[in-house]
LOZATI-150081 format. One record per atom (N, C-alpha, C): atom name; x negated, y, z negated. Coordinates in nm, 3 decimals, m for minus. Layout:
# LOZATI-150081
> CA/X/Y/Z;
...
***
This chain:
# LOZATI-150081
> N/m21.771/12.794/3.084;
> CA/m21.853/12.792/3.177;
> C/m21.806/12.817/3.330;
> N/m21.947/12.828/3.381;
> CA/m21.919/12.939/3.569;
> C/m21.825/12.827/3.667;
> N/m21.739/12.897/3.687;
> CA/m21.701/12.827/3.840;
> C/m21.810/12.857/3.945;
> N/m21.761/12.733/4.010;
> CA/m21.860/12.710/4.127;
> C/m21.764/12.686/4.279;
> N/m21.797/12.735/4.363;
> CA/m21.681/12.683/4.497;
> C/m21.746/12.611/4.620;
> N/m21.708/12.516/4.628;
> CA/m21.770/12.451/4.784;
> C/m21.651/12.383/4.845;
> N/m21.726/12.364/4.978;
> CA/m21.596/12.328/5.051;
> C/m21.609/12.187/5.091;
> N/m21.444/12.117/5.061;
> CA/m21.469/11.951/5.073;
> C/m21.309/12.001/5.169;
> N/m21.382/11.942/5.325;
> CA/m21.262/11.977/5.453;
> C/m21.114/11.894/5.398;
> N/m20.955/11.890/5.472;
> CA/m20.907/11.809/5.414;
> C/m20.868/11.679/5.507;
> N/m20.854/11.557/5.573;
> CA/m20.920/11.447/5.608;
> C/m20.717/11.489/5.761;
> N/m20.790/11.505/5.823;
> CA/m20.666/11.471/5.909;
> C/m20.628/11.306/6.009;
> N/m20.740/11.205/5.944;
> CA/m20.707/11.109/6.016;
> C/m20.803/11.069/5.916;
> N/m20.704/10.892/5.880;
> CA/m20.743/10.814/5.776;
> C/m20.970/10.798/5.832;
> N/m21.059/10.726/5.703;
> CA/m21.169/10.674/5.724;
> C/m21.211/10.572/5.889;
> N/m21.069/10.523/5.817;
> CA/m21.091/10.426/5.990;
> C/m21.090/10.425/6.082;
> N/m21.038/10.547/6.107;
> CA/m21.035/10.618/6.268;
> C/m21.102/10.741/6.286;
> N/m21.203/10.718/6.192;
> CA/m21.346/10.786/6.313;
> C/m21.441/10.780/6.322;
> N/m21.559/10.842/6.353;
> CA/m21.661/10.889/6.377;
> C/m21.755/10.820/6.316;
> N/m21.857/10.799/6.298;
> CA/m21.947/10.764/6.253;
> C/m22.002/10.921/6.156;
> N/m22.030/10.964/6.230;
> CA/m22.061/11.120/6.218;
> C/m22.000/11.164/6.122;
> N/m21.887/11.165/6.122;
> CA/m21.701/11.247/6.016;
> C/m21.753/11.179/5.920;
> N/m21.748/11.054/5.923;
> CA/m21.763/10.967/5.772;
> C/m21.977/11.023/5.733;
> N/m22.033/11.015/5.734;
> CA/m22.132/11.103/5.774;
> C/m22.106/11.173/5.665;
> N/m22.062/11.316/5.736;
> CA/m22.047/11.439/5.719;
> C/m21.938/11.470/5.530;
> N/m21.889/11.356/5.554;
> CA/m21.761/11.366/5.455;
> C/m21.835/11.332/5.331;
> N/m21.905/11.193/5.347;
> CA/m21.988/11.172/5.258;
> C/m22.083/11.283/5.206;
> N/m22.131/11.300/5.282;
> CA/m22.256/11.459/5.202;
> C/m22.127/11.568/5.114;
> N/m22.074/11.539/5.233;
> CA/m21.983/11.710/5.114;
> C/m21.910/11.600/5.012;
> N/m21.867/11.514/4.953;
> CA/m21.816/11.450/4.841;
> C/m21.948/11.467/4.746;
> N/m22.092/11.399/4.763;
> CA/m22.231/11.397/4.720;
> C/m22.322/11.510/4.700;
> N/m22.222/11.612/4.821;
> CA/m22.280/11.838/4.694;
> C/m22.180/11.833/4.635;
> N/m22.015/11.792/4.692;
> CA/m21.930/11.833/4.497;
> C/m21.976/11.713/4.318;
> N/m22.073/11.614/4.382;
> CA/m22.108/11.495/4.225;
> C/m22.196/11.598/4.192;
> N/m22.288/11.711/4.325;
> CA/m22.406/11.757/4.250;
> C/m22.382/11.887/4.196;
> N/m22.284/11.974/4.214;
> CA/m22.255/12.067/4.156;
> C/m22.159/12.006/3.932;
> N/m22.076/11.928/4.014;
> CA/m21.948/11.911/3.898;
> C/m22.055/11.828/3.816;
> N/m22.126/11.832/3.831;
> CA/m22.291/11.613/3.723;
> C/m22.353/11.719/3.659;
> N/m22.381/11.849/3.754;
> CA/m22.459/11.992/3.676;
> C/m22.634/11.913/3.717;
> N/m22.604/11.831/3.773;
> CA/m22.808/11.777/3.885;
> C/m22.790/11.649/3.781;
> N/m22.695/11.582/3.701;
> CA/m22.722/11.465/3.703;
> C/m22.613/11.295/3.848;
> N/m22.669/11.358/3.952;
> CA/m22.522/11.258/4.074;
> C/m22.572/11.096/4.049;
> N/m22.689/11.111/3.986;
> CA/m22.635/10.931/4.015;
> C/m22.619/10.904/3.854;
> N/m22.578/10.878/3.782;
> CA/m22.549/10.913/3.644;
> C/m22.389/10.910/3.667;
> N/m22.417/11.001/3.755;
> CA/m22.199/11.075/3.769;
> C/m22.163/10.940/3.880;
> N/m22.247/10.857/3.951;
> CA/m22.205/10.791/4.029;
> C/m22.144/10.645/4.017;
> N/m22.257/10.674/3.822;
> CA/m22.277/10.508/3.794;
> C/m22.168/10.523/3.753;
> N/m22.150/10.553/3.673;
> CA/m21.954/10.631/3.659;
> C/m21.863/10.568/3.675;
> N/m21.893/10.698/3.858;
> CA/m21.801/10.646/3.939;
> C/m21.778/10.460/3.958;
> N/m21.838/10.433/3.990;
> CA/m21.856/10.284/4.035;
> C/m21.770/10.182/3.950;
> N/m21.809/10.245/3.843;
> CA/m21.763/10.174/3.650;
> C/m21.630/10.190/3.712;
> N/m21.553/10.300/3.735;
> CA/m21.396/10.363/3.712;
> C/m21.370/10.234/3.844;
> N/m21.430/10.194/3.932;
> CA/m21.409/10.140/4.037;
> C/m21.303/9.931/4.001;
> N/m21.218/9.904/3.968;
> CA/m21.186/9.743/3.931;
> C/m21.293/9.700/3.961;
> N/m21.361/9.571/3.956;
> CA/m21.453/9.495/3.944;
> C/m21.394/9.462/4.077;
> N/m21.229/9.370/4.122;
> CA/m21.224/9.286/4.279;
> C/m21.231/9.347/4.371;
> N/m21.225/9.486/4.390;
> CA/m21.220/9.625/4.491;
> C/m21.399/9.629/4.503;
> N/m21.468/9.636/4.372;
> CA/m21.592/9.752/4.396;
> C/m21.652/9.557/4.479;
> N/m21.566/9.490/4.419;
> CA/m21.642/9.326/4.547;
> C/m21.634/9.327/4.645;
> N/m21.540/9.343/4.659;
> CA/m21.510/9.355/4.821;
> C/m21.568/9.451/4.926;
> N/m21.548/9.597/4.848;
> CA/m21.585/9.689/4.914;
> C/m21.762/9.665/4.964;
> N/m21.860/9.636/4.854;
> CA/m21.955/9.600/4.864;
> C/m21.963/9.446/4.942;
> N/m21.951/9.362/4.977;
> CA/m21.903/9.264/5.041;
> C/m21.897/9.263/5.212;
> N/m21.785/9.400/5.203;
> CA/m21.773/9.410/5.333;
> C/m21.864/9.517/5.436;
> N/m21.989/9.654/5.282;
> CA/m22.045/9.693/5.333;
> C/m22.149/9.644/5.389;
> N/m22.178/9.469/5.323;
> CA/m22.311/9.448/5.273;
> C/m22.416/9.488/5.206;
> N/m22.337/9.505/5.127;
> CA/m22.432/9.608/4.987;
> C/m22.480/9.421/4.936;
> N/m22.369/9.388/4.920;
> CA/m22.458/9.228/4.806;
> C/m22.498/9.197/4.849;
> N/m22.597/9.199/4.957;
> CA/m22.779/9.170/4.968;
> C/m22.867/9.237/4.951;
> N/m22.945/9.208/4.834;
> CA/m23.045/9.240/4.792;
> C/m23.205/9.202/4.859;
> N/m23.235/9.340/4.923;
> CA/m23.399/9.322/5.031;
> C/m23.474/9.406/4.937;
> N/m23.583/9.307/4.935;
> CA/m23.701/9.375/4.829;
> C/m23.836/9.349/4.958;
> N/m23.878/9.388/4.965;
> CA/m24.028/9.479/5.021;
> C/m24.084/9.455/4.943;
> N/m24.186/9.380/5.079;
> CA/m24.297/9.268/4.968;
> C/m24.359/9.351/4.873;
> N/m24.424/9.246/4.748;
> CA/m24.501/9.360/4.699;
> C/m24.396/9.331/4.569;
> N/m24.308/9.358/4.595;
> CA/m24.200/9.428/4.487;
> C/m24.135/9.295/4.440;
> N/m24.131/9.239/4.504;
> CA/m24.088/9.090/4.420;
> C/m24.109/9.034/4.295;
> N/m24.229/9.029/4.283;
> CA/m24.272/9.034/4.128;
> C/m24.194/9.127/4.000;
> N/m24.157/9.240/4.015;
> CA/m24.110/9.329/3.940;
> C/m23.978/9.265/3.934;
> N/m23.940/9.244/4.071;
> CA/m23.782/9.254/4.052;
> C/m23.717/9.150/3.989;
> N/m23.822/9.041/3.992;
> CA/m23.787/8.903/3.917;
> C/m23.822/8.977/3.775;
> N/m23.906/9.024/3.702;
> CA/m23.918/9.103/3.583;
> C/m23.814/9.144/3.528;
> N/m23.763/9.281/3.585;
> CA/m23.661/9.413/3.645;
> C/m23.530/9.282/3.583;
> N/m23.468/9.178/3.709;
> CA/m23.310/9.169/3.681;
> C/m23.330/8.948/3.654;
> N/m23.441/8.964/3.645;
> CA/m23.442/8.822/3.601;
> C/m23.392/8.726/3.689;
> N/m23.432/8.749/3.802;
> CA/m23.435/8.670/3.969;
> C/m23.486/8.506/3.930;
> N/m23.482/8.439/4.016;
> CA/m23.562/8.325/4.053;
> C/m23.597/8.346/4.141;
> N/m23.704/8.264/4.197;
> CA/m23.783/8.285/4.305;
> C/m23.855/8.177/4.355;
> N/m23.848/8.190/4.488;
> CA/m23.935/8.079/4.552;
> C/m23.935/8.051/4.667;
> N/m24.004/8.002/4.772;
> CA/m24.063/8.017/4.952;
> C/m23.912/7.935/5.032;
> N/m23.863/7.991/5.068;
> CA/m23.757/7.911/5.146;
> C/m23.803/7.937/5.327;
> N/m23.737/7.773/5.441;
> CA/m23.825/7.908/5.550;
> C/m23.681/7.922/5.594;
> N/m23.767/8.035/5.676;
> CA/m23.647/8.145/5.717;
> C/m23.665/8.215/5.878;
> N/m23.681/8.184/5.952;
> CA/m23.656/8.240/6.116;
> C/m23.757/8.394/6.088;
> N/m23.820/8.423/6.116;
> CA/m23.881/8.555/6.149;
> C/m23.954/8.587/6.241;
> N/m23.933/8.729/6.307;
> CA/m23.981/8.755/6.453;
> C/m24.114/8.756/6.402;
> N/m24.200/8.698/6.507;
> CA/m24.347/8.734/6.486;
> C/m24.389/8.840/6.554;
> N/m24.510/8.909/6.638;
> CA/m24.595/9.030/6.710;
> C/m24.566/9.013/6.852;
> N/m24.517/8.863/6.831;
> CA/m24.459/8.909/7.031;
> C/m24.404/8.845/7.056;
> N/m24.295/8.887/6.975;
> CA/m24.127/8.899/6.945;
> C/m24.059/8.774/6.973;
> N/m24.149/8.685/6.965;
> CA/m24.104/8.487/6.922;
> C/m24.051/8.488/6.783;
> N/m23.963/8.380/6.806;
> CA/m23.937/8.383/6.599;
> C/m24.008/8.288/6.585;
> N/m24.025/8.250/6.454;
> CA/m24.089/8.151/6.381;
> C/m24.040/8.092/6.308;
> N/m23.973/7.980/6.309;
> CA/m23.997/7.929/6.122;
> C/m24.120/7.873/6.020;
> N/m24.074/8.012/5.907;
> CA/m24.180/7.996/5.880;
> C/m24.177/8.013/5.671;
> N/m24.209/7.931/5.595;
> CA/m24.223/7.992/5.397;
> C/m24.194/8.139/5.400;
> N/m24.154/8.169/5.347;
> CA/m24.173/8.338/5.255;
> C/m24.031/8.347/5.202;
> N/m24.109/8.411/5.082;
> CA/m24.032/8.448/4.941;
> C/m23.884/8.456/4.986;
> N/m23.791/8.410/4.843;
> CA/m23.666/8.442/4.816;
> C/m23.634/8.424/4.684;
> N/m23.599/8.537/4.682;
> CA/m23.477/8.560/4.507;
> C/m23.327/8.576/4.477;
> N/m23.264/8.471/4.399;
> CA/m23.132/8.502/4.376;
> C/m23.112/8.568/4.250;
> N/m22.969/8.608/4.260;
> CA/m22.977/8.642/4.123;
> C/m22.831/8.567/4.094;
> N/m22.777/8.477/3.985;
> CA/m22.713/8.478/3.883;
> C/m22.535/8.516/3.964;
> N/m22.554/8.687/3.897;
> CA/m22.439/8.753/3.927;
> C/m22.459/8.899/3.993;
> N/m22.472/8.911/4.066;
> CA/m22.542/9.068/4.137;
> C/m22.487/9.185/4.114;
> N/m22.340/9.124/3.978;
> CA/m22.279/9.272/3.965;
> C/m22.303/9.270/3.821;
> N/m22.374/9.187/3.771;
> CA/m22.452/9.206/3.661;
> C/m22.520/9.248/3.602;
> N/m22.635/9.188/3.726;
> CA/m22.728/9.266/3.806;
> C/m22.745/9.480/3.733;
> N/m22.646/9.465/3.840;
> CA/m22.562/9.582/3.891;
> C/m22.561/9.683/3.756;
> N/m22.520/9.597/3.711;
> CA/m22.488/9.705/3.559;
> C/m22.564/9.674/3.476;
> N/m22.629/9.577/3.410;
> CA/m22.797/9.598/3.358;
> C/m22.852/9.682/3.419;
> N/m22.919/9.689/3.556;
> CA/m22.958/9.837/3.586;
> C/m22.886/9.970/3.554;
> N/m22.785/10.021/3.602;
> CA/m22.722/10.082/3.546;
> C/m22.716/10.171/3.375;
> N/m22.713/10.041/3.292;
> CA/m22.755/10.083/3.208;
> C/m22.822/10.057/3.120;
> N/m22.947/10.072/3.204;
> CA/m23.104/10.064/3.168;
> C/m23.092/10.220/3.209;
> N/m23.051/10.283/3.284;
> CA/m23.024/10.371/3.417;
> C/m22.970/10.502/3.297;
> N/m22.883/10.461/3.252;
> CA/m22.793/10.568/3.170;
> C/m22.904/10.566/3.052;
> N/m22.908/10.476/2.994;
> CA/m22.966/10.454/2.842;
> C/m23.130/10.573/2.839;
> N/m23.192/10.532/2.953;
> CA/m23.368/10.627/2.963;
> C/m23.301/10.748/2.962;
> N/m23.167/10.816/3.065;
> CA/m23.154/10.961/2.998;
> C/m23.084/11.039/2.952;
> N/m23.041/10.934/2.869;
> CA/m22.963/10.944/2.703;
> C/m22.881/10.980/2.721;
> N/m22.792/10.918/2.817;
> CA/m22.598/10.951/2.798;
> C/m22.621/10.729/2.737;
> N/m22.484/10.806/2.683;
> CA/m22.396/10.692/2.579;
> C/m22.312/10.579/2.721;
> N/m22.317/10.513/2.700;
> CA/m22.286/10.401/2.765;
> C/m22.089/10.374/2.769;
***
């Protein structure tokens, strides 16, 4: 196997104490290392890394970063419903209109019984599509 070198700086401060730019740089370094070590299969590698994190810890981290909220663009709602088994309905929301004012109007809302299960199903589908065993 060929040996490849990549730079990963040793942190002097914990992530909680650094600027956003430093957090972004650290993330880019880890993404570059993942790209090299995965042989180009970064998404599948990341999926396996996420599966290695204990479920309670993963739920906590995703909740703190507000990643446990799913935003679906207009026109994609039906596809998301079919792919993820979502239930959909029209609910009243406060929305900003063109004049910068807030209005209450019905808008499509989707929910999923278990976000964790829905994400795992999608990761399994990606893995199967790439021919990788789960």
